[in-house]
C-alpha positions as CSV (number, residue, x, y, z in Angstrom):
1,M,-15.4,2.7,11.1
2,C,-11.9,3.8,12.2
3,A,-12.9,7.4,12.2
4,F,-15.1,6.7,15.3
5,W,-12.5,4.7,17.3
6,D,-10.8,6.2,20.3
7,R,-7.3,7.4,19.8
8,P,-4.8,4.6,20.7
9,H,-3.3,4.7,24.2
10,E,0.1,3.4,23.1
11,R,2.8,5.2,21.3
12,P,3.0,4.7,17.5
13,T,5.2,1.7,16.4
14,Q,8.7,2.8,15.5
15,V,10.3,1.2,12.5
16,G,14.0,0.9,13.4
17,H,15.3,-1.5,10.9
18,D,15.0,-2.5,7.2
19,A,12.1,-4.6,6.0
20,P,11.6,-5.8,2.4
21,A,8.0,-4.8,2.4
22,L,5.7,-4.1,-0.5
23,I,3.5,-1.2,0.4
24,V,0.3,-1.1,-1.6
25,A,-1.6,2.2,-1.7
26,A,-4.4,3.9,-3.6
27,A,-3.7,7.5,-4.5
28,G,-7.2,8.5,-3.2
29,D,-7.6,6.1,-0.3
30,P,-10.2,7.6,2.0
31,R,-8.9,5.9,5.1
32,T,-5.1,5.7,4.8
33,T,-3.8,8.9,3.1
34,Y,-1.5,8.4,0.3
35,R,0.9,10.9,2.0
36,G,1.0,8.4,5.0
37,S,1.8,5.5,2.7
38,V,4.6,7.5,1.1
39,A,5.9,8.4,4.6
40,L,5.8,4.7,5.6
41,H,7.7,3.8,2.4
42,G,10.4,6.2,3.4
43,L,11.2,4.3,6.7
44,P,12.5,0.9,5.6
45,P,15.1,1.5,2.9
46,S,14.3,-1.7,1.0
47,S,10.6,-1.2,0.8
48,K,8.9,-0.7,-2.6
49,L,5.7,1.3,-3.1
50,L,2.9,0.0,-5.4
51,T,0.5,2.8,-6.3
52,L,-2.9,2.4,-7.8
53,K,-3.7,5.7,-9.6
54,G,-7.2,7.2,-9.7
55,A,-8.8,4.9,-7.1
56,N,-10.7,6.2,-4.1
57,H,-10.8,2.8,-2.3
58,H,-9.1,1.4,0.8
59,G,-9.0,-2.4,0.3
60,L,-7.0,-3.0,-2.9
61,Y,-5.5,-6.5,-3.1
62,A,-8.0,-9.2,-3.9
63,D,-10.8,-6.8,-3.1
64,Y,-10.9,-3.9,-5.6
65,G,-10.5,-6.0,-8.7
66,N,-7.5,-4.4,-10.3
67,A,-5.6,-7.1,-12.3
68,C,-2.3,-5.1,-12.2
69,V,-2.3,-4.8,-8.4
70,D,-3.4,-8.4,-7.8
71,A,-0.7,-9.8,-10.1
72,K,2.1,-7.7,-8.6
73,V,1.0,-8.6,-5.0
74,N,0.6,-12.3,-5.9
75,R,4.1,-12.3,-7.4
76,Y,5.5,-10.8,-4.2
77,L,3.6,-13.2,-2.0
78,A,4.7,-16.2,-4.0
79,T,8.3,-15.4,-4.4
80,G,9.1,-12.8,-1.6
81,A,10.9,-10.8,-4.3
82,L,10.2,-7.1,-4.5
83,P,10.0,-5.3,-7.8
84,P,13.3,-3.5,-8.6
85,T,11.6,0.0,-8.4
86,D,8.4,1.5,-7.1
87,E,5.6,0.8,-9.5
88,T,2.2,2.3,-10.5
89,C,-0.9,0.5,-11.8
90,P,-3.6,2.4,-13.7
91,K,-7.2,2.4,-12.6
92,Q,-9.2,0.0,-14.8
93,A,-12.1,1.3,-16.8
94,G,-15.4,0.9,-15.0
95,R,-14.0,1.0,-11.5
């Protein structure tokens, strides 16, 4: 759907401070490129990147059905604590 929307009229949001964000990305996301997720991760120094390998899907958390992604995001939402390093989840068989 986004591919058919008009370009935004406002300038892109600038991230000018640190944010303890967990950025969740699929390596093959057809809507948000993985390169864009990595670039976003490079802006706030405290962010961590959670990558789902081998998935060509946009909605991951609570939608795609990957137990590894769901558990890591649930932990972040429940505690607010980021993992100590960037993490990768494998694609589950059958997905």
